[in-house]
A tleap script that builds the chain and sets N, CA, C and O, in Angstrom:
source leaprc.protein.ff14SB
mol = sequence {
  NMET ASN ILE ARG MET ARG ILE THR MET ARG
  ILE MET THR ASN ILE ARG SER VAL ARG GLU
  ARG LEU GLY LEU SER GLN VAL ASP LEU ALA
  ALA LYS LEU GLY LEU HIE GLN SER THR VAL
  SER ARG LEU GLU LYS GLY ALA LEU PRO LEU
  ASP GLU ARG THR ALA LEU ALA LEU GLU ALA
  LEU GLU ARG ARG ALA ALA ALA GLY ALA ALA
  GLU ARG ALA GLU CALA
}
set mol.1.N position { 97.629 110.996 76.378 }
set mol.1.CA position { 97.220 109.977 77.315 }
set mol.1.C position { 95.715 110.144 77.568 }
set mol.1.O position { 95.244 111.240 77.873 }
set mol.2.N position { 94.977 109.048 77.435 }
set mol.2.CA position { 93.532 109.148 77.624 }
set mol.2.C position { 93.162 109.153 79.107 }
set mol.2.O position { 94.001 108.891 79.968 }
set mol.3.N position { 91.913 109.450 79.387 }
set mol.3.CA position { 91.464 109.608 80.775 }
set mol.3.C position { 91.589 108.309 81.565 }
set mol.3.O position { 91.970 108.339 82.735 }
set mol.4.N position { 91.278 107.176 80.951 }
set mol.4.CA position { 91.379 105.888 81.655 }
set mol.4.C position { 92.820 105.627 82.091 }
set mol.4.O position { 93.063 105.145 83.198 }
set mol.5.N position { 93.755 105.942 81.228 }
set mol.5.CA position { 95.167 105.740 81.539 }
set mol.5.C position { 95.602 106.667 82.678 }
set mol.5.O position { 96.350 106.256 83.565 }
set mol.6.N position { 95.134 107.908 82.652 }
set mol.6.CA position { 95.471 108.853 83.719 }
set mol.6.C position { 94.912 108.402 85.060 }
set mol.6.O position { 95.597 108.490 86.078 }
set mol.7.N position { 93.673 107.919 85.070 }
set mol.7.CA position { 93.056 107.435 86.308 }
set mol.7.C position { 93.816 106.226 86.834 }
set mol.7.O position { 94.085 106.137 88.032 }
set mol.8.N position { 94.162 105.300 85.955 }
set mol.8.CA position { 94.913 104.105 86.350 }
set mol.8.C position { 96.248 104.505 86.954 }
set mol.8.O position { 96.642 103.963 87.987 }
set mol.9.N position { 96.944 105.433 86.337 }
set mol.9.CA position { 98.246 105.860 86.853 }
set mol.9.C position { 98.105 106.547 88.209 }
set mol.9.O position { 98.953 106.364 89.083 }
set mol.10.N position { 97.050 107.331 88.394 }
set mol.10.CA position { 96.828 108.006 89.673 }
set mol.10.C position { 96.559 106.985 90.773 }
set mol.10.O position { 97.075 107.123 91.883 }
set mol.11.N position { 95.758 105.964 90.479 }
set mol.11.CA position { 95.464 104.919 91.463 }
set mol.11.C position { 96.736 104.165 91.818 }
set mol.11.O position { 96.999 103.925 92.997 }
set mol.12.N position { 97.532 103.786 90.820 }
set mol.12.CA position { 98.783 103.064 91.072 }
set mol.12.C position { 99.692 103.884 91.987 }
set mol.12.O position { 100.227 103.369 92.968 }
set mol.13.N position { 99.858 105.145 91.659 }
set mol.13.CA position { 100.728 106.014 92.441 }
set mol.13.C position { 100.188 106.177 93.851 }
set mol.13.O position { 100.956 106.194 94.813 }
set mol.14.N position { 98.872 106.298 93.981 }
set mol.14.CA position { 98.259 106.484 95.283 }
set mol.14.C position { 98.458 105.262 96.173 }
set mol.14.O position { 98.795 105.411 97.347 }
set mol.15.N position { 98.258 104.070 95.645 }
set mol.15.CA position { 98.433 102.858 96.447 }
set mol.15.C position { 99.863 102.768 96.954 }
set mol.15.O position { 100.094 102.528 98.139 }
set mol.16.N position { 100.803 102.956 96.074 }
set mol.16.CA position { 102.208 102.887 96.478 }
set mol.16.C position { 102.541 103.981 97.489 }
set mol.16.O position { 103.220 103.710 98.479 }
set mol.17.N position { 102.081 105.201 97.261 }
set mol.17.CA position { 102.425 106.293 98.177 }
set mol.17.C position { 101.791 106.084 99.552 }
set mol.17.O position { 102.419 106.382 100.568 }
set mol.18.N position { 100.566 105.581 99.600 }
set mol.18.CA position { 99.936 105.281 100.885 }
set mol.18.C position { 100.742 104.212 101.606 }
set mol.18.O position { 101.027 104.344 102.797 }
set mol.19.N position { 101.108 103.161 100.897 }
set mol.19.CA position { 101.884 102.067 101.491 }
set mol.19.C position { 103.210 102.597 102.040 }
set mol.19.O position { 103.605 102.255 103.155 }
set mol.20.N position { 103.884 103.417 101.266 }
set mol.20.CA position { 105.170 103.961 101.700 }
set mol.20.C position { 105.005 104.929 102.877 }
set mol.20.O position { 105.831 104.938 103.789 }
set mol.21.N position { 103.945 105.740 102.861 }
set mol.21.CA position { 103.677 106.650 103.979 }
set mol.21.C position { 103.434 105.874 105.268 }
set mol.21.O position { 103.824 106.314 106.349 }
set mol.22.N position { 102.786 104.717 105.145 }
set mol.22.CA position { 102.514 103.881 106.312 }
set mol.22.C position { 103.743 103.084 106.738 }
set mol.22.O position { 103.742 102.441 107.788 }
set mol.23.N position { 104.794 103.130 105.913 }
set mol.23.CA position { 106.024 102.411 106.238 }
set mol.23.C position { 105.868 100.902 106.111 }
set mol.23.O position { 106.497 100.140 106.845 }
set mol.24.N position { 105.024 100.477 105.175 }
set mol.24.CA position { 104.745 99.055 105.008 }
set mol.24.C position { 105.363 98.507 103.730 }
set mol.24.O position { 105.469 99.205 102.722 }
set mol.25.N position { 105.762 97.260 103.794 }
set mol.25.CA position { 106.178 96.550 102.584 }
set mol.25.C position { 104.912 96.064 101.888 }
set mol.25.O position { 103.820 96.137 102.451 }
set mol.26.N position { 105.061 95.576 100.682 }
set mol.26.CA position { 103.907 94.998 99.990 }
set mol.26.C position { 103.343 93.821 100.778 }
set mol.26.O position { 102.127 93.641 100.838 }
set mol.27.N position { 104.213 93.024 101.377 }
set mol.27.CA position { 103.780 91.866 102.174 }
set mol.27.C position { 102.960 92.339 103.373 }
set mol.27.O position { 101.903 91.780 103.667 }
set mol.28.N position { 103.455 93.379 104.070 }
set mol.28.CA position { 102.752 93.903 105.248 }
set mol.28.C position { 101.381 94.475 104.872 }
set mol.28.O position { 100.383 94.201 105.537 }
set mol.29.N position { 101.345 95.270 103.803 }
set mol.29.CA position { 100.080 95.853 103.371 }
set mol.29.C position { 99.111 94.756 102.959 }
set mol.29.O position { 97.929 94.810 103.297 }
set mol.30.N position { 99.600 93.775 102.240 }
set mol.30.CA position { 98.747 92.670 101.809 }
set mol.30.C position { 98.122 91.969 103.016 }
set mol.30.O position { 96.933 91.654 103.003 }
set mol.31.N position { 98.913 91.728 104.047 }
set mol.31.CA position { 98.405 91.059 105.242 }
set mol.31.C position { 97.312 91.893 105.913 }
set mol.31.O position { 96.304 91.345 106.361 }
set mol.32.N position { 97.503 93.204 105.984 }
set mol.32.CA position { 96.519 94.075 106.615 }
set mol.32.C position { 95.226 94.159 105.807 }
set mol.32.O position { 94.149 94.375 106.364 }
set mol.33.N position { 95.342 93.986 104.485 }
set mol.33.CA position { 94.162 94.065 103.619 }
set mol.33.C position { 93.545 92.705 103.333 }
set mol.33.O position { 92.500 92.617 102.687 }
set mol.34.N position { 94.187 91.646 103.810 }
set mol.34.CA position { 93.676 90.303 103.535 }
set mol.34.C position { 93.912 89.878 102.094 }
set mol.34.O position { 93.113 89.146 101.510 }
set mol.35.N position { 95.017 90.346 101.530 }
set mol.35.CA position { 95.363 90.044 100.147 }
set mol.35.C position { 96.708 89.322 100.106 }
set mol.35.O position { 97.372 89.171 101.131 }
set mol.36.N position { 97.095 88.890 98.940 }
set mol.36.CA position { 98.409 88.308 98.721 }
set mol.36.C position { 99.337 89.425 98.231 }
set mol.36.O position { 98.888 90.386 97.607 }
set mol.37.N position { 100.622 89.288 98.518 }
set mol.37.CA position { 101.597 90.299 98.098 }
set mol.37.C position { 101.537 90.530 96.594 }
set mol.37.O position { 101.665 91.665 96.136 }
set mol.38.N position { 101.346 89.476 95.833 }
set mol.38.CA position { 101.321 89.640 94.372 }
set mol.38.C position { 100.130 90.490 93.931 }
set mol.38.O position { 100.195 91.174 92.909 }
set mol.39.N position { 99.046 90.446 94.702 }
set mol.39.CA position { 97.884 91.278 94.384 }
set mol.39.C position { 98.216 92.748 94.599 }
set mol.39.O position { 97.857 93.594 93.780 }
set mol.40.N position { 98.902 93.054 95.699 }
set mol.40.CA position { 99.315 94.439 95.953 }
set mol.40.C position { 100.248 94.908 94.833 }
set mol.40.O position { 100.119 96.028 94.339 }
set mol.41.N position { 101.169 94.061 94.446 }
set mol.41.CA position { 102.082 94.405 93.359 }
set mol.41.C position { 101.314 94.690 92.072 }
set mol.41.O position { 101.594 95.667 91.378 }
set mol.42.N position { 100.362 93.848 91.764 }
set mol.42.CA position { 99.571 94.040 90.530 }
set mol.42.C position { 98.728 95.307 90.607 }
set mol.42.O position { 98.557 96.001 89.605 }
set mol.43.N position { 98.198 95.611 91.796 }
set mol.43.CA position { 97.437 96.852 91.966 }
set mol.43.C position { 98.335 98.063 91.729 }
set mol.43.O position { 97.947 99.013 91.049 }
set mol.44.N position { 99.542 98.016 92.298 }
set mol.44.CA position { 100.472 99.134 92.145 }
set mol.44.C position { 100.923 99.310 90.700 }
set mol.44.O position { 101.210 100.427 90.270 }
set mol.45.N position { 100.987 98.231 89.963 }
set mol.45.CA position { 101.399 98.301 88.552 }
set mol.45.C position { 100.238 98.650 87.633 }
set mol.45.O position { 100.443 98.928 86.451 }
set mol.46.N position { 99.013 98.638 88.168 }
set mol.46.CA position { 97.844 98.922 87.346 }
set mol.46.C position { 97.366 97.733 86.546 }
set mol.46.O position { 96.530 97.879 85.654 }
set mol.47.N position { 97.891 96.544 86.857 }
set mol.47.CA position { 97.512 95.332 86.133 }
set mol.47.C position { 96.211 94.746 86.671 }
set mol.47.O position { 95.641 93.830 86.078 }
set mol.48.N position { 95.748 95.277 87.791 }
set mol.48.CA position { 94.530 94.790 88.430 }
set mol.48.C position { 93.744 96.001 88.899 }
set mol.48.O position { 94.309 96.899 89.523 }
set mol.49.N position { 92.445 96.041 88.608 }
set mol.49.CA position { 91.670 97.196 89.066 }
set mol.49.C position { 91.460 97.151 90.577 }
set mol.49.O position { 91.371 96.074 91.168 }
set mol.50.N position { 91.384 98.310 91.186 }
set mol.50.CA position { 91.165 98.426 92.614 }
set mol.50.C position { 89.669 98.288 92.885 }
set mol.50.O position { 88.872 99.103 92.419 }
set mol.51.N position { 89.288 97.251 93.643 }
set mol.51.CA position { 87.866 97.077 93.944 }
set mol.51.C position { 87.481 97.951 95.128 }
set mol.51.O position { 88.341 98.458 95.848 }
set mol.52.N position { 86.186 98.120 95.317 }
set mol.52.CA position { 85.684 99.030 96.344 }
set mol.52.C position { 86.096 98.586 97.748 }
set mol.52.O position { 86.469 99.425 98.568 }
set mol.53.N position { 86.036 97.286 98.042 }
set mol.53.CA position { 86.385 96.782 99.371 }
set mol.53.C position { 87.832 97.114 99.708 }
set mol.53.O position { 88.134 97.573 100.809 }
set mol.54.N position { 88.720 96.877 98.754 }
set mol.54.CA position { 90.138 97.150 98.985 }
set mol.54.C position { 90.390 98.642 99.126 }
set mol.54.O position { 91.194 99.060 99.959 }
set mol.55.N position { 89.714 99.446 98.321 }
set mol.55.CA position { 89.867 100.898 98.406 }
set mol.55.C position { 89.421 101.402 99.775 }
set mol.55.O position { 90.089 102.248 100.371 }
set mol.56.N position { 88.304 100.892 100.274 }
set mol.56.CA position { 87.805 101.306 101.581 }
set mol.56.C position { 88.748 100.860 102.699 }
set mol.56.O position { 88.993 101.616 103.639 }
set mol.57.N position { 89.273 99.646 102.604 }
set mol.57.CA position { 90.205 99.139 103.613 }
set mol.57.C position { 91.488 99.964 103.616 }
set mol.57.O position { 92.026 100.270 104.680 }
set mol.58.N position { 91.977 100.322 102.443 }
set mol.58.CA position { 93.182 101.135 102.335 }
set mol.58.C position { 92.949 102.520 102.941 }
set mol.58.O position { 93.810 103.058 103.637 }
set mol.59.N position { 91.794 103.076 102.671 }
set mol.59.CA position { 91.435 104.382 103.230 }
set mol.59.C position { 91.348 104.305 104.759 }
set mol.59.O position { 91.802 105.215 105.453 }
set mol.60.N position { 90.769 103.227 105.280 }
set mol.60.CA position { 90.661 103.062 106.736 }
set mol.60.C position { 92.037 102.938 107.381 }
set mol.60.O position { 92.273 103.508 108.446 }
set mol.61.N position { 92.944 102.202 106.752 }
set mol.61.CA position { 94.310 102.087 107.266 }
set mol.61.C position { 94.977 103.453 107.329 }
set mol.61.O position { 95.647 103.790 108.305 }
set mol.62.N position { 94.785 104.222 106.288 }
set mol.62.CA position { 95.390 105.550 106.231 }
set mol.62.C position { 94.815 106.458 107.319 }
set mol.62.O position { 95.557 107.206 107.954 }
set mol.63.N position { 93.495 106.396 107.539 }
set mol.63.CA position { 92.865 107.209 108.593 }
set mol.63.C position { 93.362 106.799 109.968 }
set mol.63.O position { 93.645 107.652 110.809 }
set mol.64.N position { 93.470 105.472 110.207 }
set mol.64.CA position { 93.956 104.979 111.495 }
set mol.64.C position { 95.375 105.461 111.766 }
set mol.64.O position { 95.703 105.869 112.880 }
set mol.65.N position { 96.206 105.410 110.739 }
set mol.65.CA position { 97.593 105.857 110.887 }
set mol.65.C position { 97.646 107.346 111.192 }
set mol.65.O position { 98.441 107.780 112.025 }
set mol.66.N position { 96.812 108.126 110.528 }
set mol.66.CA position { 96.768 109.574 110.761 }
set mol.66.C position { 96.295 109.876 112.175 }
set mol.66.O position { 96.834 110.766 112.834 }
set mol.67.N position { 95.291 109.142 112.646 }
set mol.67.CA position { 94.790 109.341 114.000 }
set mol.67.C position { 95.848 108.979 115.032 }
set mol.67.O position { 96.003 109.675 116.036 }
set mol.68.N position { 96.568 107.903 114.792 }
set mol.68.CA position { 97.646 107.498 115.697 }
set mol.68.C position { 98.759 108.528 115.745 }
set mol.68.O position { 99.313 108.804 116.809 }
set mol.69.N position { 99.086 109.094 114.599 }
set mol.69.CA position { 100.136 110.118 114.541 }
set mol.69.C position { 99.692 111.366 115.302 }
set mol.69.O position { 100.495 111.996 115.988 }
set mol.70.N position { 98.419 111.720 115.179 }
set mol.70.CA position { 97.910 112.894 115.876 }
set mol.70.C position { 97.941 112.675 117.388 }
set mol.70.O position { 98.278 113.586 118.145 }
set mol.71.N position { 97.588 111.468 117.822 }
set mol.71.CA position { 97.628 111.154 119.259 }
set mol.71.C position { 99.055 111.221 119.792 }
set mol.71.O position { 99.288 111.741 120.883 }
set mol.72.N position { 100.000 110.702 119.034 }
set mol.72.CA position { 101.401 110.734 119.468 }
set mol.72.C position { 101.911 112.171 119.539 }
set mol.72.O position { 102.710 112.506 120.414 }
set mol.73.N position { 101.456 113.010 118.629 }
set mol.73.CA position { 101.896 114.408 118.617 }
set mol.73.C position { 101.357 115.164 119.825 }
set mol.73.O position { 102.012 116.069 120.341 }
set mol.74.N position { 100.161 114.790 120.273 }
set mol.74.CA position { 99.562 115.454 121.429 }
set mol.74.C position { 100.193 115.014 122.739 }
set mol.74.O position { 100.177 115.761 123.717 }
set mol.75.N position { 100.745 113.813 122.768 }
set mol.75.CA position { 101.303 113.257 124.021 }
set mol.75.C position { 102.610 113.892 124.404 }
set mol.75.O position { 103.196 113.531 125.425 }
savepdb mol mol.pdb
quit
């Protein structure tokens, strides 16, 4: 497997795992990112490259969720 294929597979797995960790459906994640559900599906399948804006938005969602979990744990 070449490096491009490995990177693509890692990105696909990461998008899906982040979505599942957040407890979101593809429709829910798409709405939060300002995308269509089919775009999220294509990103997860590796049929569409992940652009910088979407990557940053996904990272921000993950950070917000982590911060919320930490606050709930402290309460």
